[in-house]
C-alpha positions as CSV (number, residue, x, y, z in Angstrom):
1,X,19.0,-43.6,-19.9
2,X,17.5,-43.0,-23.4
3,X,19.2,-40.6,-25.8
4,X,17.4,-38.7,-28.5
5,X,18.7,-36.3,-31.2
6,X,15.9,-34.3,-32.9
7,X,16.7,-32.2,-36.0
8,X,20.2,-31.6,-34.8
9,X,22.5,-29.4,-37.0
10,X,25.9,-28.1,-36.0
11,X,28.0,-25.5,-37.8
12,X,31.5,-24.7,-36.8
13,X,32.3,-21.0,-36.7
14,X,28.6,-20.2,-37.1
15,X,27.8,-16.8,-38.6
16,X,31.4,-16.2,-39.7
17,X,33.0,-16.4,-43.1
18,X,34.6,-19.7,-42.0
19,X,31.2,-21.4,-41.2
20,X,31.2,-25.1,-42.0
21,X,28.1,-27.3,-41.4
22,X,29.1,-30.7,-40.0
23,X,25.8,-32.1,-38.9
24,X,22.6,-31.6,-41.0
25,X,19.2,-32.3,-39.5
26,X,20.2,-35.5,-37.6
27,X,17.5,-37.6,-36.0
28,X,18.3,-40.7,-34.0
29,X,17.4,-42.7,-30.9
30,X,19.7,-44.7,-28.7
31,X,17.9,-47.1,-26.4
32,X,18.8,-47.5,-22.8
33,X,21.1,-50.5,-22.2
34,X,21.9,-50.9,-25.9
35,X,25.2,-51.3,-27.7
36,X,24.9,-48.7,-30.5
37,X,27.7,-48.4,-33.1
38,X,28.2,-45.3,-35.3
39,X,30.2,-45.7,-38.5
40,X,31.1,-43.5,-41.5
41,X,34.0,-42.2,-43.4
42,X,36.5,-39.7,-41.9
43,X,34.8,-36.3,-41.9
44,X,31.3,-37.6,-41.8
45,X,30.5,-36.0,-38.5
46,X,30.8,-39.0,-36.1
47,X,32.9,-37.3,-33.4
48,X,31.0,-34.1,-33.6
49,X,27.7,-36.1,-33.1
50,X,28.9,-37.8,-29.9
51,X,30.1,-34.6,-28.4
52,X,26.5,-33.4,-28.4
53,X,25.4,-36.3,-26.2
54,X,27.0,-34.9,-23.0
55,X,26.9,-31.2,-24.1
56,X,30.5,-30.8,-25.0
57,X,29.0,-29.2,-28.1
58,X,25.6,-27.5,-28.3
59,X,23.5,-27.9,-31.4
60,X,23.3,-24.9,-33.7
61,X,19.7,-26.0,-34.4
62,X,17.6,-28.8,-32.9
63,X,17.7,-30.5,-29.6
64,X,19.3,-33.4,-27.7
65,X,17.4,-35.1,-24.9
66,X,19.4,-37.3,-22.5
67,X,17.1,-38.8,-19.9
68,X,15.3,-35.6,-18.7
69,X,18.1,-33.2,-19.7
70,X,17.2,-31.1,-22.7
71,X,20.2,-29.7,-24.5
72,X,19.6,-26.8,-26.9
73,X,21.5,-23.7,-27.9
74,X,20.7,-21.2,-25.0
75,X,19.4,-17.8,-26.0
76,X,19.9,-15.9,-22.8
77,X,22.4,-15.7,-19.9
78,X,19.9,-17.4,-17.6
79,X,19.4,-20.3,-20.0
80,X,23.2,-20.6,-20.2
81,X,23.5,-20.8,-16.4
82,X,20.7,-23.4,-16.1
83,X,22.2,-25.5,-18.9
84,X,25.7,-25.4,-17.4
85,X,24.3,-26.6,-14.1
86,X,22.4,-29.5,-15.7
87,X,25.4,-30.5,-17.9
88,X,27.6,-30.8,-14.9
89,X,25.2,-33.4,-13.4
90,X,24.7,-35.1,-16.8
91,X,28.5,-35.6,-17.2
92,X,28.5,-37.8,-14.2
93,X,26.1,-40.2,-16.1
94,X,27.5,-39.8,-19.6
95,X,31.3,-40.5,-20.0
96,X,33.3,-40.0,-23.1
97,X,36.5,-41.8,-23.9
98,X,38.1,-40.0,-26.8
99,X,40.3,-41.3,-29.6
100,X,43.9,-41.4,-28.3
101,X,42.5,-41.2,-24.8
102,X,45.9,-41.5,-23.2
103,X,46.2,-37.8,-24.1
104,X,43.6,-37.2,-21.4
105,X,46.1,-38.4,-18.7
106,X,48.0,-35.5,-17.0
107,X,48.6,-36.3,-13.3
108,X,51.9,-37.6,-11.7
109,X,50.4,-41.0,-10.8
110,X,47.8,-43.3,-12.1
111,X,45.8,-43.0,-8.8
112,X,45.7,-39.2,-9.0
113,X,44.5,-39.4,-12.6
114,X,41.6,-41.9,-11.7
115,X,40.4,-39.9,-8.6
116,X,40.6,-36.5,-10.2
117,X,37.0,-36.4,-11.5
118,X,35.4,-37.9,-8.3
119,X,37.2,-35.4,-6.1
120,X,36.0,-32.5,-8.4
121,X,32.5,-33.8,-8.0
122,X,32.7,-33.7,-4.2
123,X,33.2,-37.4,-3.6
124,X,35.2,-38.2,-0.4
125,X,38.9,-39.0,-1.1
126,X,38.8,-42.4,0.7
127,X,35.8,-43.5,-1.3
128,X,37.5,-42.3,-4.5
129,X,40.6,-44.2,-3.8
130,X,38.6,-47.4,-3.0
131,X,36.9,-47.0,-6.3
132,X,40.2,-46.6,-8.1
133,X,41.4,-49.9,-6.6
134,X,38.3,-51.6,-7.9
135,X,38.6,-50.1,-11.4
136,X,42.3,-50.9,-11.8
137,X,41.5,-54.6,-11.2
138,X,38.5,-54.4,-13.5
139,X,40.7,-53.4,-16.4
140,X,43.2,-56.2,-15.7
141,X,45.9,-54.3,-13.9
142,X,47.0,-54.8,-10.3
143,X,47.1,-52.1,-7.5
144,X,50.9,-51.6,-8.0
145,X,50.0,-49.5,-11.1
146,X,48.3,-46.9,-9.0
147,X,51.7,-45.6,-7.8
148,X,53.2,-45.5,-11.2
149,X,53.4,-42.5,-13.5
150,X,50.9,-43.0,-16.4
151,X,53.6,-41.9,-18.8
152,X,55.7,-44.9,-17.9
153,X,53.0,-47.3,-19.2
154,X,52.5,-49.0,-22.5
155,X,50.0,-47.6,-25.0
156,X,47.4,-50.3,-24.0
157,X,48.0,-49.8,-20.3
158,X,47.5,-46.0,-20.7
159,X,44.3,-46.6,-22.6
160,X,43.1,-48.8,-19.7
161,X,44.0,-46.1,-17.1
162,X,42.1,-43.5,-19.2
163,X,39.1,-45.9,-19.2
164,X,39.3,-46.1,-15.4
165,X,39.2,-42.3,-15.2
166,X,36.0,-42.0,-17.1
167,X,34.4,-44.9,-15.2
168,X,35.3,-43.4,-11.8
169,X,32.0,-41.5,-11.6
170,X,30.0,-44.7,-12.4
171,X,28.4,-43.4,-15.6
172,X,25.3,-45.0,-17.0
173,X,26.4,-44.2,-20.6
174,X,29.9,-44.9,-22.0
175,X,30.8,-43.3,-25.3
176,X,33.9,-44.5,-27.0
177,X,35.5,-42.8,-30.1
178,X,37.8,-45.3,-31.8
179,X,39.0,-46.7,-28.5
180,X,41.4,-49.3,-30.1
181,X,43.1,-47.1,-32.7
182,X,46.9,-47.5,-32.8
183,X,46.9,-50.4,-30.3
184,X,48.3,-53.9,-31.0
185,X,45.9,-56.9,-31.4
186,X,46.1,-58.1,-27.8
187,X,45.4,-54.6,-26.4
188,X,42.5,-54.1,-28.9
189,X,40.9,-57.4,-27.9
190,X,41.3,-56.6,-24.1
191,X,39.7,-53.2,-24.5
192,X,36.7,-54.5,-26.5
193,X,36.2,-57.5,-24.1
194,X,36.2,-55.0,-21.2
195,X,33.6,-52.8,-22.9
196,X,31.3,-55.8,-23.5
197,X,31.7,-56.9,-19.9
198,X,30.7,-53.4,-18.7
199,X,27.5,-53.5,-20.7
200,X,26.6,-57.0,-19.5
201,X,27.5,-56.6,-15.8
202,X,26.2,-53.0,-15.3
203,X,23.6,-52.8,-18.0
204,X,25.6,-49.8,-19.3
205,X,24.5,-48.0,-22.5
206,X,27.4,-48.2,-25.0
207,X,27.9,-45.9,-27.9
208,X,30.9,-46.9,-30.1
209,X,32.4,-44.9,-33.0
210,X,34.5,-47.1,-35.1
211,X,35.9,-47.9,-38.6
212,X,36.3,-51.6,-37.6
213,X,33.5,-53.5,-39.3
214,X,34.4,-56.7,-37.3
215,X,33.3,-54.8,-34.2
216,X,30.1,-53.7,-35.8
217,X,29.3,-57.3,-36.7
218,X,30.2,-58.8,-33.3
219,X,28.9,-56.2,-30.8
220,X,26.2,-53.9,-32.3
221,X,22.6,-54.0,-31.3
222,X,21.9,-51.2,-33.8
223,X,24.0,-49.4,-36.4
224,X,23.9,-45.8,-37.6
225,X,25.9,-44.7,-40.7
226,X,26.8,-41.0,-41.0
227,X,27.5,-39.7,-44.5
228,X,28.2,-36.0,-45.1
229,X,26.7,-35.1,-41.7
230,X,23.5,-37.0,-42.2
231,X,22.2,-40.4,-41.1
232,X,22.2,-42.5,-44.3
233,X,21.3,-45.7,-42.6
234,X,19.9,-47.0,-39.3
235,X,19.1,-50.6,-38.6
236,X,20.3,-53.9,-37.3
237,X,23.6,-55.6,-38.2
238,X,22.2,-58.3,-40.5
239,X,20.2,-55.7,-42.4
240,X,23.3,-53.7,-43.0
241,X,25.6,-56.5,-44.1
242,X,23.0,-58.1,-46.3
243,X,22.6,-54.9,-48.4
244,X,25.5,-54.5,-50.8
245,X,24.2,-51.2,-52.1
246,X,24.3,-49.6,-48.7
247,X,27.8,-50.9,-48.1
248,X,29.0,-49.6,-51.5
249,X,27.3,-46.2,-51.1
250,X,29.0,-45.6,-47.8
251,X,32.4,-47.1,-48.7
252,X,32.2,-49.9,-46.1
253,X,33.9,-53.3,-46.3
254,X,32.2,-56.5,-45.5
255,X,33.9,-58.2,-42.5
256,X,36.2,-61.1,-43.4
257,X,34.0,-63.5,-41.5
258,X,31.0,-62.7,-43.7
259,X,33.1,-62.9,-46.9
260,X,34.0,-66.4,-45.9
261,X,30.4,-67.1,-44.9
262,X,29.1,-65.9,-48.2
263,X,31.6,-68.2,-50.1
264,X,30.2,-71.1,-48.1
265,X,26.7,-70.2,-49.1
266,X,27.7,-69.8,-52.8
267,X,29.2,-73.3,-52.6
268,X,25.8,-74.6,-51.4
269,X,27.0,-75.0,-47.8
270,X,23.9,-73.6,-46.2
271,X,24.1,-72.7,-42.6
272,X,21.2,-71.9,-40.3
273,X,22.9,-69.0,-38.6
274,X,24.0,-65.5,-39.3
275,X,27.5,-65.5,-37.7
276,X,28.4,-62.6,-35.5
277,X,31.8,-64.0,-34.5
278,X,34.0,-66.9,-35.7
279,X,32.8,-69.1,-32.9
280,X,29.3,-68.9,-34.3
281,X,30.5,-70.1,-37.7
282,X,32.6,-72.9,-36.3
283,X,29.7,-74.2,-34.3
284,X,27.4,-74.0,-37.3
285,X,29.8,-76.0,-39.4
286,X,30.2,-78.6,-36.7
287,X,26.4,-79.0,-36.5
288,X,26.3,-79.2,-40.3
289,X,28.9,-82.0,-40.4
290,X,27.3,-83.8,-37.5
291,X,23.9,-83.7,-39.3
292,X,25.4,-85.0,-42.5
293,X,27.0,-88.0,-40.8
294,X,23.7,-89.0,-39.2
295,X,21.8,-89.0,-42.5
């Protein structure tokens, strides 16, 4: 499911004295099955942008194309009705997990929370419950959690339950807005590993909004940087982290792994790999040491 934004601008409180333009003529393409990461300073328009992908916000100007659904600002009541009908279908395919997603939980039990969306889309209750049991195991919890109140769980567990809720409709696209914010290290790693698994096992298109440059390095197929509501960079990971000027202009830090990698290079320890994770660097060093011993 390919996603395309063409000349998208968005203004909050449009045509009022409080108007504030947040997106300005944004053009970008997200390929089907890709892991796309969007970064940028707070207030750059990242969250506003992703809310256009499933029609939570409609562009003030421009258009969003998701698969065959064209999202524009409707001009008539008939266009509004047609768009509302298309968006309901689209939201089965495009799921959004918002920042502090545990705030999306509201039911009296984990099970009721997970099956809420399927039931509202006309899926039979027994099928929805069966799916909930699959999902709770997928996120590393057992079925006993289904009977618990979501508000009795830890922060990491609540985030996992919220993820189950957005996965219950079996979406083709998963959009995550800072999914690990305010979680401990263990919970952060579990969430990110889970997202990677979803992409690999189900060929799901992932769109991640994050400030964590380690995640950009390890997971991204393509990176977009937003600055003042505009795309200031688009490209691959190595291109981004090899360009000091782009990083500086967008107030982005080099990941610690690459800082160490660069020090090795400066010390004339040349490795034949651009490391995306520490395991890559360790293996490259082992190969380097092994080659030196054989010489």
